[in-house]
N, C-alpha and C positions, 0 to 999 in steps of 0.2 A: 479325595482322601489324602491325608498327610503321609509323608515318607516316614520310614522307621526312625531316623534320627530326630525328626521333628516330633514324632509321637513320644519318644523317650524323654526329650526335653520337656514336653508338655506334662508328662507324668511326674517328673521331678519337681516342676513348678507347682503342681496342684496336689502334691503328696500331703501337705498339712491339711488341706481342705478335705481330703479323702480319708484322713485318719479315722479309724473306727469303723470303716466300711469294709466288711470282709468279703462280701460277694463280688466276684470279678465283674459281673454284668453291671451291678449298681455302681461300681467304681468307674467303669468305662463311661457310663451315662453321666456321672458327675464331672468327669474330665471334659466330655463334649459340651456340657452345659457351661463350664468355666470358659471354654474356648469361645463359645457363642457370646457370652457376656463380655469377654475381652474384645471381641470384634466390634460389638456395639459401642463400648465405652472408648475404644481407641481409634475413632475415625478422624481425629484431628480437629473436630469442630468444637466451638465454645459458644457461650451465651445461648444455651439450649438449641444449638444447631443454626443460629442466625449467622454466625461468622464461621464459614467453612474454609478449609484450605483450597487454594486455587488448583484446578486440574484442567489440562487442555481438553477441549471438547472434541470428541470423535464424530466426524461427519456421518459415519455409517450408523452409529448408535443413535444420534439425535438427528435423524433424517428429516423430520418434520418440524424442526425448530423454528419458532416464530420470533418476531421482534419483541423486545421488552418495552415497557412504558418508559423506562429511563432513556432508552435510545430515541424513542419518538419525541420525548420532551426535549432532548438535546437538539433534535432537528429544528424545533421551533426557535431555539436560540440561534442556530445557524442561519435561519431565515432572517432574523433581525440584523445579523451581520451583513448579509447581502443587501438588505434594504438600506442600511446606513451608508454602505459604500455607493450604492446607486444614487442616493441623494447628494452625496459629495461630488460624484461625477457629473450629474445633471446640472448642478449649479456652477460647474467649472472650477471647483476648488482643487481637484486633482486631475491629472491627465489620464488617458486611457492606459498608459504603461504603468503608472502607479496603481491605478485601479486593479489591473491584472496581478501586480505583485502582491498587493494586500489580499486579494481574493484567494490566490493559490496558497498563501501563508495561512489564512484562516481555514481554508479547506484542509490543509495539512494537519492543523490542530484537531479539527473534527474527525478527520480520517484516522488519526492516531488513536483516539478514543474508540472509534468504530471497530478498528481491526483488533484492538485489545479485547473488546467485548465479544467479537466473533470467535475469539479463541478461548475466553475464560468466563464470560458472563452466564451464570446459571440461575440468576435471580436472587442470590443471597444478599444479605445486608451489606457486606463489604463492598460488592461491586456497585450497589446503589450509592453508597457513600463516595466511591471513586468517581462516579458520574457527577454527583453533586459538587464535589470539589473542582472537577474539570469544568463544569458549567459556570461556577463562580468566576473562574478565570476568564472564560469566554464572555461573560457579561461585562467584565472589566474591559476587555478588548473592545467590545461594542461601544462602550462609553467613551473611549479615548481614541477612536479612529479619526475624528475630525481634528485638524490642526496638529497632526502627529508626524507629518513627513517633512524631512529636510533634504533638499537636493544636494547632489555631489558638488556642484559649483557655487553654492551659496556661501557668502562670507560668514554668516552667523545663523544660528538656529533659534533666535529669540522668538520667532513667530510660531515655532513648533512647540507650543506649550504642553501638548499632550503626549509628546514622545516618551518622556521618562515614565509617566504612569503606564503607558502602553507596554513599555519594556518590562516593568515590574509585573504586569499581568502575565506576560509571556513567561517570565521566570517562574511564576506560580504554576502555570500549566505544565511546564517541563518538570517541575519538582513533583507534581502529582504523578506524572507518567513515570518518573524515576522510581518513586515509591512502589508503583504497580509492578514494575519489572523486578525490583528487589524482593517483593513478596513472592514472585514466581521463583526467584533464585533460592529464597529461604525455604519454600515449600519442598522443592526437589533436592535441596541439601539435607533437610531433616527427614523427608519422607520420599525416598527414591521412587522412580517410575515403576509401576507395576507391570506384570507380564502382559496385561491386556492393552497397555498403551503402545502406540506405534512409533515412539521416539525413544532413543537411548537417553539415559539420565545425563550423560556427559554433554550431549547436544543441547538439552534443555537448559543445563547450567551455563554452558558456553553462550548460548543465545541470549538468555536473560541478563547475564553479566555484561555482555557486549552492548546490548541495547541500553542498559543503564549508563554505561560509559558515554555512549553517543548522546544520550539525553543530558548528561552532566556537562558535556562540552558545549552544547547549544545553550544550556542554562547559564553557563559562565559567560558566554558571549553576550547574551541579553543583559545579564547583570552588570557587566562592564559598560554597556551602553547606558543602562539606567543610572549608573553612578558617574557618568560623564568621563570615565577613563577612556572610552572610545568616543571620539567626537560625533555629534549628531549627523554630520555630513556623511558618515560611513554607515548610516542605518541600512542602506540598500544592501551592503555586504552582509549584514546580520540577517536580513530577510533571506538572502540567497543561501547562507549557511544553514539556516533553519530548514529551508526547503530541501537542500541536497542531503542533509544528514538524517532525514526521516527514511529509514530503511524500507518501510512498507510502501512508500511512494515509488520505489524502484527506479528512480531517475538515474542514479549512479549505476545501478545494476543494468539498466537498459543500455546506457552508453557503452559499458564494458562488453556486454553481450553482442551489441551491433558491431563494435570494432573487432571483436574476436571472431565473428561469423565467417568472414572470407578467408581468414588465415589459420584459425584453430590453434593459436599459440597457447591458449590456456586450456588444459584438458577438462573434461566434464567432472572429473573427480574433485577438482578444486571448487567448482560451483556446488557440488554435492556436499562438500565439507562446510561451505559457508551458507548452506541452505537454511532458510528460516523455518520456524515452526509451522506446521500445516494449518490451514484455515478452513472454516466451514464454508464451502463454495456457494451453496444455495443461499445461505444467510448473507454472505458478503455481497454477492451480486444483487440481492434484493435491496441491500442498503445503498449500493451505488445507484441503482435505479431510482430509489426514493429521493436521493439528493438531486438527481437530474429532474425529477418531477417537481421538486420544490422550486428549483430555479425557473422552470417553465411556468409554474404557478405565479411566481413573483413577476414574471414578464407580463402575464395577463393582468395582474393587479396594476402594473404601470400604464397599460394602454386604456384601462377602464376609467377614463377621466370624465368629469361632469362639465359639459359646456354650458355657457350662458345662453348661447344661441343654438337651437337645434337645427343644424343645417345638414343637407345630404352629404356634403364633402366631409364633415366631421364623422358622421356615422360610417361612411364608406372607408375612411382612413382606419377607423377602429376595426371594421370588419376585415379588411385585408391584412391589418396587423395581426389580428387573431389567427388568420389563415397561415401566416408565416410560422407562428408558434405551434399551431396544430400540425402543420406539415413536419416540423422538426420532431414533434412528439411521435408522429407515426413512424418516422425513420428509426428512431431509437427503440421504441417499445413494441411496435407491431409488425412492421414489414421485414425486419432483419433479426427477429427473435428465433434462435435455433432450438432444436430439441436438446434436452438436458445432456444426453450422451455426446452431442456434437459441440457443446459449448467449449470454448478454448480453454477455460479453467477446469473443465471436467475431464477432458481427454488426458489420460495418464501419459506422462512424458512431456506434455506441453506446459503444465503448471506444477503439478505434483509428480514426484518420481519415487520409485521404490529403490531403496539402498540397503544392501546387506552390511551391517556394522557389527563389529565385535562387541559383545556384551556378556560378561561373565555371569550375570544374574540369570540368564536364560539356561535352565537346566536341560540336560539331554532327555529325549523322549524316544518313543518307539520309532518315530519317523525322522528324527533329526539328531545330530550329535550334540547340539547345544552350543552355548557360547556365542551365538550369532542372533541378532534381532533384525527382522525385516522391517525397516523404517519406511514411513511415508512422509516425505519432507517437501517443502516448497522451494523448488529450484527452477523457476520458470525460464522458458526460452525467451529470446528477444521479442518474438511476436506477442507472447503473453504479457511480458513486462510492459511493453509498449501499450497494449490494450488497457492495462491497469493505470499506467501513468497518464494516458490520454484523457481519462475522466476528469481530472482536475482542470485541464485546459478546455474541455468541452463545457464544464460548468462555468468557466470564465467567459467563453465566447457566447454562450446562451444568455448569461446575465447581461453582458454588454449589448447583445441584440435586443433584449427586452427594454433596456434603458433607452436605446436609440429609438425604438418604436414609440416609447413614451414621449420622447422629445418631439418626434414627428407629430404625434397626436396633439401635444400641447401647442405646437406651431400652427397646426390647422385651426385649433380653437382660437388662438391669438389672431390669426388672419381673419377668421369669421367675425370676431369681436371688432376688429379694426374696420372691417367693411360696414358693420352695423353702425359704428360711431360716425363714419364718413357719411353714410346715408342720412343719419339723424341730423348731422351738421348741415347738409345740403338743404334739408327741409327747413331748418331754422333760418338759414341765410335767405332762402327764397321768400320767406314770410317777412323778412326785414328785421327780425328780432336780434340779429347779430351781424356785425360788419364782416365782409368777406375776409379781411386780413387776419381775423382770429381763427379761421377754420383750421389752419395747420397746427395750431396750439393744441387742439383737442385730439388730433389724430397722431400726435407724436407719442411713442411708447418707449419705455426704457429698454435699452439694448443690454441684455445680460451677457455674462462671460461664458455662454454655453458652448460646448464643443461642436466641431463640425460633424454633426450626427450622420450626414449622408455618407461621408467618407468612412467613418467608423463602422456604420452599418454594412457597407460593402465588404469590409474586411471580416467583420464578425460573422455575417451570414455565410460567406464563402468558406471560412474556417470551420464553422459549425457543420456545414454539409460534408466537408472532407473528413473531419474527425469522426462524425457519425458514420460515414461510409466505412472508415477503417474499423471502427468498433463492430459494425455489422458484418463486414466481409472477412474479418479475421477468424471467425469460427469455421469449423469444418463443414463443408458442404458435400455431404455424402452422395447426393444425386449427381453432382458435377465430377467428383473425384473418383467414384467407383463406377465400374461398368454395370449397366442395367438398362431397363426399358426407358426409352426417350432420353438417354443421356445427352444426345446431340441437342435436343431442345433446351435442356437445362443449361448446357454450356453456352448456347446462343443467348439465353435470357440473362445469364450471369454477365456476359460481355455487354449486353444492352443496358443492364442496370448500372454497371460501372460507368459506361459512356454517358448516360443521362445524368448521373451524379456529377461527373466531371464537368459536363457542359453547364449544368445549373450553377456550380461553384464559380466557373469562369464568368458566366453571365452576371452573377451577383458581384463579383470582383470588379467587373468593367463598369458598373453603374456609377462608380466614383468619378469617372471621367466625363460624365454627362452633367451639365449644370442644371440648376433649378429653372432657368429660363426655357430650356429645351424640354425637360421632363419635370413636372411638378412632383411634390411628395406623394400624392395619391397614386399617380401613375407609376412611380418608383416602387412602392411597396406592392402594388398590384402585380408588376412584372416579377418581383422577387417571390411573392407568395405563390403565384401560378406555376413558376418554374419548379419550386420546391414540391408542390403538390404533384406535378408530373413525375418527379423522381419517386415519390411515395406510391403513386399509382402503378408505375411500371414494376415496382418491387412486389406487387401483389400477383403478378402474372404466374410466377413459378409456384405460388401456393395453390392457385387454381388448378394447374396441371398436376401438382402433387396430390391434391384431393381426388382428382379423377383417377390417378394411378392407384391410389389406395383402394378405391372402389373396385377397380379392375382386378386387383390382387385378391380381394375378398371373394369376388364372384368366381374367379378361377379356383380358389381354394374350396369353395362350396361345390363346384362341379366335380372336383377330384374326390371330395368326401362322398358325394352321391354315387360315384362310380365304384368306390371301394366297398361301401357298406350302405345298407338302407337307412333312410332318415328316421331317427327316433326323437321323441319329445325331449329327452335329455340332451341330445346332440344339438337340436335346434336352440335350446336355452343357452348352451355353451357358446355357440357361434354368434348368437345375438349379443351376448355379453362381450365377446371379443370384438365385435364390430363397434361397440360403444366404448372400447378401451377400458373395460371394467375387470378383466380377468388378470390373473397373475402372469399370463403369457406375455402381456404388454409390459410387465415390470420385472423381468428376469434379472436385471442388473442390480436391483435393490438388494443390499446385503443386510442380513439379520444377525444381531449379536448372539453368538452361541451361548454365552454365559447366561443371558436372560432366558433363553429357552430351557437351559439345564435347570435353572432355578424353578421355573414353572413345573417342569417334569418331576423334579425331586420333591416338590411340595404336593404333587397330585397323588391320588391313590395308586399303588403299584399294580403292575400287570406285566405280562410277557412283552407286549408291544412297548410299554413305557421303559422297561428295563433295557430292551434292545436299542431303543432310540438313544437312551442315556449313554450306552456303551459306544455307539457310533459317533455321537456328538462329542464325547470326551476325546475320542481319537482325532476328530477334526479340530478340536480346540488346541491340541498339541501343535498343530501345524499353522492354524490361522484362527484369529478370534472371531471372525465373521464368516457367514456362509450365505451365498446368494440363493434366491428363490429357486433358480434352476438347479443348483447343487442340492438343495433340500429335497426337491422333487426326485432327483436321482437317488439320494440316500434312502428316502422312504420306499421308493419303488424297489430297491435292491435288498431290503430287509428280509431276513429268512421267514419271519412270520407272514409278511405280505406275499412272498413268493409261494409259500405253502397254500395260502388261501386262493391265489390265482390258479395254481395247478389243480386244486380240487374243483374250482369252478369250471375249468376246462374239461376235467375228467368226467364230472357228473353233469356237465352242461347246465350249470346254474346261471341265472341271469347276472350279467356284469353290471355293477352299480358304479356310476360315475361320481367321484367325490366332489367335483368342482361345481355342482349345481347350486345356484343361489336362489333365495326367495323362500318364504314360509310355505307356500303351496308346494313347491318342488320338494322341500325337505319332508313334508308330510307324505307326499306320494312315495318317496324313497323308503320312509319308515314303514308304510303299508306294504311295500314290495318286500322288505326284509321280513316282516311278520308273516307274510304269506309264503315265503320261500322255505321248502322243507329241507331239513338237514343243515341248518345254519351253522356257520363256524364262528367261534368266538374271536373277537378282535383283541 
């Protein structure tokens, strides 16, 4: 309901429209109708709602947000970038260092669009056009990757014919990102943040303007390179500038946080002031997982070669190469996947923090004095920023691993083909159809400029294992950190898993010191794959113990229930649902937007229960825009109407009806029980 001042203002604005209406009730109805129409027409959208103003996405409101088709389409373009880089690397056109520099730069471009979408993409036309423009620039980057690098020590860059077009494409991408942040700035300048939003308007304006300035700095650097104001030999500096000035990559933030950790020279208030806009954690981690999955899929595509001669060595090489990729997939997605509440980005204080900030737009309420907004901002610790930053390097090492495995597969095919040629030549010579002196002419093959794939594979696999290990072990491990049953077993397994991971990484690293005469390519990747699989296998041990522990906890709970009260059909249904993780008891941390609940209640037919719920929820809304399921249970249980019903049930010894029963049959049985109960009370 509006305040008195707002209502007076509304009456004055709608006085002409209400002229001629004498009845006070009709006049108030006309005023409310005008207010409703004003709210519908003044939502900031144009083009029939296709172009809506940007608004930062609240993770609690959009809990089950899924990926959009625009994001998935962009991922396909990112795949082509990885494929083009891999082709350049495998034919020896670029070194592994240049390969890594290009890949993390392209990843940064993809990551910039991804993070912006995690914060603002609601499926409207404007964001689809944003992605389309971003993708056009990425397509141009893919077209100009070849012949675009000029080394620092080279005298001229005449051979880098694609460097200038590549720089212009990068200029385009940064221009698109600048326009995106300027749209955010314009939206919150013209339409300030509402009470339900968890950030102050000043922070949103400061962040969007600051990000726009950073984008313009990088844009200017690429433009100077494209116009040859900066010589091509300095292109590596431009790549590094692009990489470091992407705030969402958190490279600079990670360095500062790590340097500040032992000394605490910079107070947390500084990091809270510089904190970024919050991000939808579930959606963001899903996007990171998808890009890792894309890189792993590209690795499988590299080793799936077609040999001319179907030999056991070729198939064995491809088999063990796939096991390497599969083991790395297990490590990232399956064996080290934490519960949602234990994820490093979900733990409050690790990634997002609550900050009390002055905000004059927050009016005083019954519970607070006003003038202060409780913000939720992204100010991650160094552990969390390192977790985010490591993903780009994991994508690089996994991509290099896949290309090295592809080179090994091609080398085995080449070796089998040469053996077949030599065998054919020997047969021809034995029949006298060819003189022996010409035998070597047929067996000579062109030596390409391929990289030393055995050495590169040793580095890439060892780094992939170490980075995957950090990404997995960085999460909170409640079984290890908190006292509980079998804590000692979980601590032992945690040490065992880390030890196996370290040994496998050291083993993979040491394979570079063994020549091909001592261990051939097949034996090499067999050793690497089996060691990686051992790490993945050991990582499953704690899950087995955890599953057994969960069963024991449920059995103990059932025993306690049976001791306190006799088993009923309703209680059995509830316990079975809980065992299957279907009840709200397993989801008490999920927050429900109060405003959505109020809307549904206000639009429903009125009643004592509805009016009382609206009253309690309005009081909660003054303090917090969301309420957890556990808080909602307490609110409903403490309502006067509900308490009166419970007291009457206890006084008259009426049967207690459990509200949480699920299933059509159970609801029918409850309805029958209610119909047969004498002296029912109205809800």
